[in-house]
N, C-alpha and C positions, 0 to 999 in steps of 0.2 A: 400445573402453573410454571412451573421451573424449569420446562421442556421447553414450553412457549415464547419463556424467556431468551430463551440459549436460543432457541430457533431464527429469532428476530435480531438477539446482537451479534448472533454470526451474520446475517444482512448486510447488518448494519456494518459491522463489520467489514466483510468482504467490500461494499457499497464505499461508504469512508477512504478508505485504502486506493480503489479501483481511482479514485473521483482524484486524488492527490496525486497521485502517482502519474496520471493519465498524464491533468494541467501542467503539472512539475516538469513531467521530462520530456511534454512538448515545449517545455521555456525555456530547458536546459540546452534541448536536443539545438531546440533555435539561434540560445546563447556558442553553442561551444563549435556549432557551423559557421559565426563570423573568426576570417582570420587575424584573434588579437593575440598580446603577446602574450606568455606564457602557457599557451592551450594547454599545453602535453601538461605542466603541471595543473593545471586545473579539468582539467579529463581526470588527472590520478585524484583531485581531491575528491570528486564525483562521482565516481569508481569505489571508493574505496570502504564507505559503511557496507558493502554488498559481503564483502570479506567477514565481516565480523561475524561472531556464534549470536545466532538469539543471544540468547541467556548474557550476553557480556556486552552486548547492545541492551539490553534492559536493564541491568544494572547502572551503564553509561549514563542513559537516560532520569531511573527512579534515582541516583545518589548525590550525582553531578550537575544533571539539568533540574528534574523538579520537585525534588523533595524543598518542603518551605523552609525548613531551618537552613541548612547550608547549599542549595544548591543553586545555580548560578541564576536560576531564573525566579527565586527568593529572594538573591541579593538586589536583583532586579527592582524589584517589586519594591523592596525597602530604602532602594537610594530613589525615588522618587516620592516617595510618602503614602507607599497606598502596602494591605495586607498581606502579606503571603499567599496564594493560594494552592494549597492539598490537593493537586492534584488527581494523587488517585484515590481520596473519596469523595472529593468532589463532582470529577470528574471525568471514570476510573474508565469507562467506554475510550472515550473518549483518549482519553491519552494513550492507548492502550496502541489505535486505529494511528497518532501518533508516530512511536517508537516502530511500527510495522510497516510504515512508510517510509519512511528513513532508509529503513534498510533493503526495501523495494522499489524504489525512487531510484536507483544506482543502473537496474538492469530494466526501468522501462526508457531510461533516456538514452540506454545504449541499445538497445533495438528501435529507437526509435529516431534516434541518431543514423544509425548505419541504413534505414531507407532514404531519410531526410536526403542524404548525399549521395543517392541514389538517383536523385533529381536530375536527373541533365541541365548545363549552366543555358542550353540550346530554350531549352522550353522557358525559363524566368528572364534571359536576352528579351527573349521575345512576348513574356510578356507587358516587361519595363519599356520596350517599342510600340506596343499598343497603349499606354499608360497609366497603366493598373499599378495603382495606390499601395502601399505592401500591403493596407490590409484581405484588401481584392487579391494580391497572388498569394498571401496565407489561407486564405478564403475558398478562394476559385486550384488555387492551383497546389498549392503543399498539403492543405489538409487531405484531398482527395487520392492525392498521393500518397500520404501514412495511411490512411484508413488501414491496408490490410495486418500494417505494422500494430496498430491500436488494437485491432481484432487477435490480430494472436497473443500481444501484451495482454488482452483481457484474456484471454483460455489460460493460458498458462499460471496466469497469477490467480484466479482461479481458486487453481485444482488444489492449489500450497494454499492459500489464504483459509480451506475449509477448513484446514486439522494445526491453526495456531495453536499454541499452547503455552510454550519453554518463559512467552513474554507475560499472558499472564500470570504463570507462575509465579514468577520470579516479581511482578511489584501487585496486582491488587492479590493474588489469590482466588481471582473471579468475585471478588465482592466490591462494595460490601453488599450482603445481601448474595445474589443474583445478577448486582445490576454489572458486571464485565466478564461473564461465564457464555461461553461460544458452548457448541455444542460437543466441541473434541475433549475440554479441558470439563466440562458435565457428567462425561461418559468417567472422568480417571473421579470424580470429587464422587459420584455414586457411587461405583466399583472399588474403589482404594481407600480415601478417606474417610467413606462413609462404610464402606466393609460388605455396601452391597454388589453381589456379584454378579444374580437375579437380574436387578435392574440394570446395572452399568453393563452387562450384556448384552440385553434387551435394547440398551442406547447408544450401545455400538457399532449394533447390526441399522437401527434404524440412521443414524449418523452414514454408514457404509451406501447404505437406499439411497437417500440422501444427492451425495455425492455422484451414485451413476447414474441421476438422476440429470442431477448437473451439468455431471462431462455430456453424456447424450447431446441435453442442449444445444452446450455449447462449439462441439462438435459438427453438430449439423450446423448452427450461424459459421461457424468460421468456414464449415466446407461452401456454403450459398455464397457468402463474403469472397471467396480467392475463385473460385469459378465468373465473377460476375466481370 
């Protein structure tokens, strides 16, 4: 049962982070592509979370934002007369997803912004002259142009997200119970914390097999997308 839950948590973690980073990265790329004042400073602010070490990022969110007693969100809840949320006990997996997505959002934004800026101005002007509104330009011109970049983001992030460990270790410890335990943390929890080397090693082998299967599947999907 613990392995099944860890596998489900791993899939939810990877899927949740991918959804947040791709949607958020696309919106930020569109924003950063606009000629606004202070664009350079804005780009630095957007990129900066990517250079924060995972344990440090987890501590910042755990104590600075999500702590029910003295975190920023706790104070905000109290200011509007609501009971502060104990994020890591009530929504442990969601909390980890938010932290990891915050770290990977800059990566997705940079890749997608690069793809967006490679779109020629002639294509945009031609679409405007044909009477296409902003939504149609985004749907039929921008998104197809960014499809390959999105595929690359999915591939690279998925490979790294399968091994998320530090954020879970620092914030929830995999709990409550196994509510936020992914496969990588389950191997550590079984082999090191519970001192069950045999089960931990077996879990590690299974984790490697799953990672290879996912990598092969993604590589084939990426290959088909890039050849299209």
